[in-house]
N, C-alpha and C positions, 0 to 999 in steps of 0.2 A: 376600438382596438381590442375587441373581445378575445380573439385568438391569441394575441400577444399577452394580454392581461392574465389569462389562465396559465399560460406557460411561466410568466414571471412569478406568479403567486406560488406555483409549485416549486420553482427553482429557489425562490427566496426562503420558503419553508424548509426545504432540504438543506440549504446552506446554513440557515440559522441553527437547525438541529445539529448539524455536523460541528459547527463552531462551539456550541454549548457542550457537546460531548468532549471535544478537545479541551475545553476549559476545565471541565471536571477531571479529566485524565491528568492534566497538568497539576491540579490540586492534589490528586491522589499519588502523584509520583514520589513526593518526599516520604510518605508513609510506606510506600512499596519498597523504596530503597532501604529505609530503616528496618523494615521487617526482614528483608534479605540479610542485612548486616547482623541483625539480632539472631536470626535462626542459624546463621553460619557460626557465630560465636558460641551460641548454646550447644551446637553440635560439637565444636572443638572442646568446650569445657567438659561435656559429657564423655567424649571419647578419651580425654586425658584422665578424667575421674575413673572411668572403667579400667584404663590401663594401670593406674596406680593401685586400684583395688585388687586387680588380678595379680599384680606383682607381689602385693602383701600376702595374698592367699597362698601363692606358690612358695614364697620364701618361708612362710610359717610352716607349711608341710615339710619343707626341706629341713628346717631347723629342728623340728620335733623328732624326726626319724633318723636323720643321717648319723649323728654322733653315736647313738646307741647301737645302730646296726653295724656301723663300720668298726667300732671297737670290738664288738662281739665276733664279727667275721674274722678280724685279724687274730684274735685269741684262738679261735678254732683252727686257723691255719697254722699257728705256732705249735699248738699241742698235738697236731696231727689228726684231728677229727675230720678234716677235709683236706683234700689235695689241692695243689695250686690250680689244677685244671678245673676242679669242682667249686672253687671259691667264688663267692659273689662279689668280691672286692673290685675287680675290673668293671663289673656292671654298675656298682655303686658310684665309682669314680666317674664313669661315663655319664650316668644320669645327673650327677652333681654338676659336671661341666655344662651339660645341656641347660640345666636350670640357671646357672650363672650367666651363660650366654644369652638366654632368653630375657633375663632381668636387665641385662645391659641394653637391650633394644627398647625397653620402656622406661628407662631411668634417664632423667635429664638434669638432676642436680649434681654438682661437682663432687660434693662429699660422698654421696652414695655411689657414684662411679668409682671413687677411690676405694671404697669398702669392697665393691665387687672385684676390683683389681687385686685387692689383698686376698679375697676368697679364692680367686683363681690361682694366686701364688701358693696358698695353703694346700690346694688340691694337687698342685705340682709336687709339693714337698711330700704329701702323703703317697703319691705314686712312687716317688723315690724310695720312701721307707719300705713300702710293700715289695719293691723290687729287691731291696737289700735283704729283707726277711726271706724272700723266696730263694735267694742265692745261699743264705745260711742254712736252709733246710737240707742242702746237699752234704752237710757235715754233721757228724754225730755230736761234736763237742761245742756246738754254737747255740744250744737251746737257751742258755742264760743270756747270750747276746741278744737274741730275738725278744726275750721277755723284757730286757732292758730297753730295747727300741720301742716296744709296745707301751711300756709304762712312761718312759721319759720323752718320747717323741710323738708317737701316734696319738695317744690320749691328750697330750697337751695341744697338738695342732688341731685335732678335732674340736677341742674346747674353744680354741681361738677362732676356729671357723664358725662354730655355733654362736659365739659372742658377736662376731662380725655380722653374721646374718641377722641376729637379734637387733643389733644397732641399725642395720639397714631397715628392718621392719619398723622400728620405732620412728625413724626419721621419715619413712614413707607415710606412716600414719599422720605425722605432723603435716606433711605435704597435703594429705587428703583433707585434714581439717582446714588448712589454709585455702585449699581449693573450694571447700564448702563455703567458707566465709566470702571468698571472691565471687562465687556463683550467686550467693544470696545478695551481695551488693549489686551485682550485675542485673539480677532480676528486678531489684528495687529501682535501679536506674532506668531499666527498660519501661517499667510501669510509669515512672515520672515523665520520661521523654514521650511515651505514647500518649499520655494525657495532654502534654503540651502540644504535640502535633495535632491531636484531635481538636483541641481548642483553636489552634491556628486554622485548621481546615474549616471548622464551623464558621469562624470569623470570615475567612476568605470566601466561603460559599455565600455568606450573607452579603458581602461586598459585591461579589460577582452577580448575585441575583438582582441587586439594585442597579449597578453600573454596567453589568454585562450587556443587557439588551441595547444600551445606548451605543456602546462602541462596536457591537456586533452588527446591529441593524443599520447604523448610519452609512457604512460603505455600500451596503446593499441598496439602500434607498437612493444614494447618489448614483450608483450604477444604473438602477432602473430608470431614474429620471433622465440620465444621459442617453440611455438607449431609446426611451420614449421620444426624446427630442430628435434623435437621429431618424427614427421611424417616421415621425410626423414630417420631418423635412423631406425625406425620400418620397412620401406619399404626395406632399404638396408639389414637389418638382415634377413627379409623374403626371399629376393632374394638369399642371401648367403645360406640359408637353402635349397633352391631349387637346388642349384648347390653343393649338398652334395657329396663329393668325395666317401664316402662309398656307397651311393645309386648308384652313377654312376659306381663304380668298380663292385659292386655286379650284377648290371644289365648287364654290359658288360661280366662278367664271365658267367652269365646265357645264354647270346647270344652265347658265345664260346662253352659252353657245348651242347647247342641245335644244333649248326653247326656240332660239332664233332659227335653227335648222328644221323646226317642226317635229322633232323627235320626242313626242309626248311621253311614250312609255319609258324612254331613258330618263327623262326629267323626273317622272314619278318614282322610278326606282332609286335614283340618286338622292332625291329629297328624303325618301323613306329610309334609306341606308344611313344618311347623315343624321336624321332624327334618332334612329336606333343607336347610332354610334355615341352621340352625346348623352342620350338617356342612360346608356350602359356606363359611360364614364362617371356620371354623377351618382346614379343608382341610389338615391335617397341617403347618401352619406355612408353607406355600408363599406367597410374595408375588406370584407370577405364575401365572395360569391361562390356559386357552384361552377364546376368546370364547364357545364352546359352553358351557363350565362356568359362566362368568359369567352367561350368559343363563338357565341353569337356576336359578341362585341368584335372579335377578330374578323368574323365573316362580314360584318357591316363595313369594317375598314377596308377589307380586301375588295369588296364589291365596288366601293367608291374608287379605289385606286385602279382596279381593272378597267373601269370605264375611262379613266384618265390615261392609263398606259396600256390600252387594249392591244397595241401592237407588240408589246414586249413582255407582258405579265400574264402568267397563268398561275393558278393556285389550286391546291387540293387540301381538304381537311379530312383526315382519316383517324378519328379517335374513337375507340370502342365505347359503347353506351354504358358499360360497367363503371366507367370513370366519371360519368356525368354528375353523380351526386356528391362527389368529394369536394371539399372546400379548397379554394385557391385565393390568394390575395388579389383584389381587384386590380386590373390593368397590369397583368403579369406577362401574358403572351403577346399582346399587341405591340409593346415596345420592341420585342425581339423580332416580330414580323416586319415592323417598320425599318429596323436596322438592316434586315435581310434585303428589303426592297431598295433602300437608298445606297447601301454600301456593297451590295452584292449584285442584284439584277441590273440596276441602272448603270453600273460601271462596266457591265459586260456588253460587248457588241452582239446584237441580236437579242432574241427573246430568252426568257428564263422562267423557271417554275419555283414557287415557294410551296413547300409541303409541310403540313402540321399533322403529326401523328402521335399516338400515345401507346403506352404499355403499362402493365400492372405487375407489381412485385408482391411479396408477402406482407410487408409493412409500409411500402411506399409506392408511388407511381411516378411515371416519367412522361413529360411532354417534350417532343423534339420539334424544332423548327429547322427545316433543311432547305437550303437553296443551292442551285447550281450556277451561282453567279461567279464573280471574278475571284473570290476566295482571298486568302492572305498568305504572304510569304512567312517563313518561320520567325523572322525578326518581328514583324508586325503582330503575328499571333501571340508571341511571348509577351509583347508589350501590352496587348489587350488583356491577356490572362492575368498579368500582374496588376493591371489597372483595376480589375474587379475587386481586389482586396485592398487596394491603396486607400488611405484615409482621405487623400485629396486627389480624386480622379480627374480633375479639370484638364490637366495637361494631356490626358489620354483621349479626351473628347468622346467619352462613352457614357454620358450621363444616364441614358436609358437603361443600359445593361447593368451599370453599377447600382442604380437605385433599385432595380428589380432584385438583384442579388442581395443587397443590403436589407431590403424588407423581408425577404424570405429567411435570411440568416438571423435577423433579430426576432422574427416571429416564431420560428420553429427550431432553430439551433444551427450550430456551425456545420453539421453534417449534411444540411440541405442547402439548395441554392442552384446556381447555373454553372455549367462548364462549356467550354468551346473547343471544337476541333475544326481545322480548316486546312485546305490545300490550294495553293495558288493555281488559278485556271480551272479548278474542279468545283469548288464550292465550299460552303460553311455549314456546320451543324452546331446548333445551340441546344443543350440538354437542360431541361428544368426538372429538378428532383424535389418532390414534396411528400410529406407523410400522408397516409390514408386516414383522413378525418372527415366524417360526415358533417355537413352543416346542420344547424338547429332545425331548419325547415324540413330537411330530409329525415332527420331523426324523428320529428313529430309525425 
């Protein structure tokens, strides 16, 4: 079973490698999930940390400059050094509102959100004071009122605003410190968990290295054993079919009749063909032969049957010599030819022809057995096609075809084997598809 053994060895090696890779991937899955989780959390912590840091920087700049600039610009407006149109106060208020609004987007603590709300309220108050001062500028006798607003309202509110922003900065800094502590704890936990996962993976790899080959290879060995038994059974049944006592008795009877009739040449031809037929069937126990040897086996069979059924049987063998060196399981074509004779030609009234032809593809070749016998109706054809793949084909009465297909399938793969087309009253075509592989003899 050389051709099957090579295939099984390659398939088993491939399956084993695949299953081992899957096992290691399963072991690596926990650490991959953990790494994704850790990286995601680290990204969130870093993003939050950068947000708080930026908010502190922006708030610090605002706190340092705003009160001094706003108080001074308000004084300039009151004393008449700048007009209301030239005053920078509206711009200062607009910039301050933008800063507060931006801080609200990166602040998540309740207390600091309240401080920003207070800062927003203070800015609204300052806008009201500036509006009142601007109105008073239209009167000559309200200079003192504006100075009073500046001293008692504007400077106090800007001081409160500065104090609120300073508190905001203080508590944001505390949040940054807390975030640093949490980040440090998170880093330490990541290191601990990583070490634990690494230890688990090393332990699991050790266990898999010891126990893995046992549970991985056992199903493969069982499957190979099962397929080897099926292949041996198919080969044995095919060999039994070759040593069919009815075929042997009928052939010997034909030889006796020819001898009694004095037809010496026919006797010699039949004895020679019968000898070649059984020699090819046994073939020193080889399971694989060349296409040339298999065709010689078929020719010996057809020569015997043509003498017996000379009134109804004609045959042609037209296979290109380019296929002669490729390997084929022993007793592959003859059972198909026998099936064509007994179920096609003999059931047809009048004579018929069995034709064996071949063709070559890039990676495979095809042998076709074509007869112009009785053919099959669609129901019977479907029954036979289904019987080729059934696990128990006995009910279909197609032992020969089933065993041929089973041997090819087990030896070369599911994509190879035989297929059947037929039409009632027209004939049947059986196609045998095999990979292009040279036998050892041809290679040497």
